[in-house]
N, C-alpha and C positions, 0 to 999 in steps of 0.2 A: 666614429660616424657624423654625419652632418644630418638634423634634425630638419623634414620638411615646413618650410613657412605657411602659416595659421591659413591665409589664403589656398596654396596648393591643400593644404590637408584639407580642408572644406571642400572644394572641387574631387577632390580622389575621393571622397566619403559620398558624395552628392553620385558620382559614376560609379561608384557600387552600389548603391543603391538607385541607377537607374534612373536621378532625379535632374542630371544635365540638362540646361534649359535646349530646347529646342526652336528650329523656327522653319515654320510650315511654308512648302512653296509659295512664291507670292505669284497672285494673279497675271498673266502675261508671258507666266515662264512655261519654256517645254513639260509636257505631261511623263512622268518617269516610265520609261518604258523597262521594264521589271515582270518577272512573272511570278505567280502562288501557284499554290495547289488548293481547287476547290474542296466542297463539301465529299466529293465519289473520286476525291484521291487524284485528277486530272492535272494535268499543268497547265495552266491558262498564262496567256502573255496580254499583258496588260493591253499592249500599241493593237493588237487584232482586234480586240473591244471599241478601240479610239477610231479605227479605221470603220467601223461599221456604223457610227454616228456618236450623238450625245453619250455621255458617260459620266456617269455617279460613281465616284469611289467615295464613299462612306466608311468610316471606322468607329467603333464599337466596341467599350468593354470586356463586357463576357457576355457570352451567347446565353440565353434564357435564365436572362435576371428580367427585374421588373423593366428598368428602364430601357436598358436594351430591346426586349419584345417590344415597348407601344412604338419605338421607332422603327422597326422592322414591320413591324403590324400596318402602321403609316402609312409605309411603302408599299406594301404587300395590296392595301385597299384602296390605293390609289393606282396601282399599277397598270390598269387596262387603260386608262388614260395616260398616265406617262407615256409608257410604252406606244401609245397612238401617237405621241410628241418625238418619236422617235430616240426616246430614251432608256438606255441600255442601266443596269442596277449591278455595283460588285460590293459585298459587303466583307470588312474585313477585321478581325479580330483575332489573338496570339491564340486562342484555341484551336485545341487540335481537331484533325478532320472529324474522327466521330461525333467531337460535340459537334460541330457545324453541323454535321449530317442530321443528326439528331434533332437539333433547333430547327433546319427549315422541314423537316418532315414535320416535326409537334406542332407548326404555326403554317406550315403550306404556304413557303417563301415562295415565289415563281422566280427570284433571280441568287446570281449563286455566292456564294460565300466562300470565300479565302482564307483558308488557316494558316493565321502570318506567323510560326512555331519560333521562327529565328528574328523577329520584327524586323526583317528585310524593307519591308512593302513598308512600314509604318515612319521606317527610315530614309527611304527614300522621298515621300512625298513630306517629310519634317513635321510628323506628328509626333508630339509628347506620348515615353512610355513610362508608368511606374512598375517596376517590380513586374514586370508582363501582361501588365494592363494601360491599352491605347487608351488618350484621350479622343473622347466623343467627339469627331470633326467627320468638317464632309466638304468634295470637290466637284467642280463639274469640268467634265473635259470637253475642247468640242477643237475638233481640226488638230486634234496634239497639244492641244495647251488646255494650263487653268484657263476657265473662264469666269468661276466664281468660285468663293472656298467660304466656309460658315465653319469658323474654329471654335466657336461654343453651340452648336447642332443642339438641337431641340430634340427632345421624345417625338410627343406623342402628335406633334405640329412638323415634322422633318419631311411629309412629300406634301406638306401649304408653303413652305418655305422654298422646296425644290422646284416647283411651282411655277413659284412668283420669279425665281433668278432666270428659267425657262421662255416667262415671259417677256424678259427683258432683255435675252440675248438675241444679235443681228443672225437672219435667217443666210443657213450658209448653204 
């Protein structure tokens, strides 16, 4: 039996652990037309959101943890102003539907939370996932294209970062 080379063995181990390097979707690329299940168990087609206006798709590691709560509450607290500018928000993590619902209810989050149990949404956006935990990243979609990405998204400053990005977008 032939043994695996050291690089191949390392890549196999990294893949097993969910640590294979991932490349986020590039600004200017078409946004993934994928679907996911929200906190109420309803299927959400991302393309339907994109058609309604500018959409923020933000990935967070785990519902109801300190950093993820700060990020979600930052967006919640700024939601009236952001939505007045036409922004829609989809939060995504690999939490189960009931955890997403509890998180949304506990913090009165006025936007959809996607339960990406199989990691397909993260994969479509090129968001790294390690052992079921997505890296904190954010994407703005306008006219079906990625127009901004934040690959090291902030927690408490997320809404300010998104607002600044909106200021720089061309009017559609």
